[in-house]
C-alpha positions, -999 to 999 in steps of 0.1 A, spaced: 549 75 -39 538 107 -21 567 131 -17 571 153 14 593 184 14 626 183 33 613 182 69 633 188 100 645 155 116 653 152 153 679 128 167 675 113 202 707 113 222 693 91 250 671 60 251 635 70 258 631 42 284 664 38 303 682 71 292 713 53 281 733 72 255 747 42 235 728 25 206 735 2 178 717 0 144 690 -26 144 673 -22 110 670 0 80 636 1 63 614 24 42 581 42 46 564 17 22 530 32 29 535 68 18 569 84 9 594 57 1 619 74 24 644 53 43 646 54 81 667 36 108 657 17 139 683 17 166 685 -5 197 696 6 231 728 -12 242 716 -13 279 679 -22 279 675 -34 242 647 -9 235 642 -3 197 632 32 184 633 52 152 662 75 152 665 101 137 628 108 133 605 136 121 599 162 147 565 166 165 555 195 142 566 176 110 552 141 116 517 150 105 530 151 69 535 113 71 498 108 79 484 129 51 468 102 30 432 91 24 446 56 27 456 59 63 433 31 75 429 39 112 412 72 102 395 61 70 358 52 68 348 49 31 375 32 10 365 -3 -2 397 -20 -15 405 -55 -3 430 -44 25 404 -19 38 377 -45 38 399 -69 58 408 -41 81 372 -32 88 362 -68 93 391 -74 118 382 -41 135 347 -53 143 360 -84 158 386 -65 178 361 -40 192 341 -68 208 373 -84 221 386 -51 235 354 -45 254 354 -81 269 390 -75 281 383 -42 299 350 -56 313 368 -87 326 397 -69 343 379 -38 356 344 -31 371 349 6 364 326 27 341 347 57 333 368 51 301 394 73 284 405 61 250 436 79 238 440 78 200 404 68 195 405 73 157 370 76 142 355 64 175 339 30 168 353 14 200 340 43 221 306 41 205 304 4 213 314 10 249 288 38 252 261 13 240 273 -9 269 266 18 294 301 32 300 310 69 305 333 76 276 359 102 266 381 101 236 414 118 225 422 120 188 449 143 172 438 137 137 414 164 127 393 145 102 389 115 125 381 138 154 354 155 134 339 122 123 338 109 158 324 140 174 302 150 145 287 119 129 289 96 160 283 124 185 311 113 208 330 134 234 363 134 215 389 161 220 424 171 208 455 160 226 458 194 243 428 184 265 451 159 283 473 187 296 443 206 311 433 176 334 449 179 368 434 151 388 425 114 385 392 106 369 392 75 349 388 38 359 402 26 325 426 42 301 431 25 267 457 30 240 451 7 211 481 8 188 488 44 199 517 46 223 542 38 195 532 71 178 537 95 208 567 118 207 568 125 244 568 90 257 576 96 294 554 127 295 525 108 281 529 79 306 530 104 335 497 120 323 482 85 321 493 77 356 480 111 369 445 106 353 441 70 364 419 64 395 434 43 423 433 7 413 425 17 377 434 -3 346 456 8 316 454 -12 284 482 -8 258 481 -27 225 513 -27 206 530 -45 176 556 -71 187 590 -70 168 598 -103 184 570 -121 166 575 -148 139 560 -125 112 584 -96 121 614 -120 118 600 -134 86 593 -102 67 623 -83 83 625 -48 68 592 -53 50 572 -60 82 543 -36 80 540 -30 117 573 -11 118 553 15 99 582 40 97 584 68 105 549 69 121 559 43 146 585 60 167 590 31 191 591 -7 187 582 -22 221 589 -57 233 578 -72 267 609 -62 287 608 -26 275 571 -23 284 577 -37 319 606 -12 324 584 16 312 556 6 335 579 3 365 594 38 359 558 51 361 548 32 392 527 7 373 530 -31 368 521 -53 339 496 -78 353 486 -96 321 496 -100 285 470 -109 259 476 -117 222 458 -101 193 458 -131 170 439 -115 141 466 -89 137 490 -115 124 468 -121 93 463 -84 84 500 -75 91 511 -105 69 488 -93 42 503 -58 41 539 -70 46 536 -94 17 523 -65 -5 553 -44 5 576 -73 -3 562 -84 -36 541 -53 -46 509 -74 -48 483 -87 -24 485 -124 -15 456 -136 6 466 -172 8 502 -165 18 489 -140 44 466 -167 59 494 -192 60 520 -168 75 495 -154 99 488 -189 111 525 -197 114 531 -166 134 503 -174 158 515 -210 161 550 -197 169 536 -173 195 520 -199 216 534 -209 250 553 -189 276 571 -167 250 539 -150 240 555 -138 208 524 -130 189 523 -103 162 505 -79 185 501 -79 223 478 -62 248 495 -52 280 473 -47 311 488 -24 337 477 -15 372 
């Protein structure tokens, strides 16, 4: 395991969604990806929102991303998990474009947390006006250098004063953001009237989350600061004068997350078990409960 120095931790005294000051411990788990350190997820007693607490501060969290194996920013590694990740990413890119094209006729797109920029590049090929935000320096350099995309640091968001985007996307990003309410306010401010916000998130209510428990890879502690379910997203949208108009499952995520979770649990990859458990998770998610492994929330 990679060892980080003793970094300053911050403890939240209030729920980031409803501001209640009373929590209960939901789960203890480890950073299986990098450090092996243990972290705690608490649950708000009022609204049920789950969040990592205590957590690394904004200036310290980057140490938990400092690995060449961090897949959302990696472009060259060729191990089995990475190959599966890249294959699923290609499928998801097309699916993401179809979703925004179906629910918005707008052309101006802002992708927050765009990683190495493959989704933005695909949207540019489809004739969209694109802008990306990426805090990771290496990923930002790849997107703006090799792919020649207009990708900027997070500070760019604070300089924008007026609406300008028809579509704002956050694909598995909002769970990483320290200033949750501040980020949602910026998104609302930058969104054109009638614009669309797409937020993709892991779902801790899914079958695979309940099956793998503390080994569920999508907890991804401490990089995931929040662990959203449908009620908490609806509350968050409401507090920012938005409304959830549609929830769409990301079915492929169940297989990849099951693959990683099984590896964390047994210390070896198990493709067959991952396929079986991914299928079981998707089967369980069907119907009105929509408890798939990952969900896309469309807000207007």
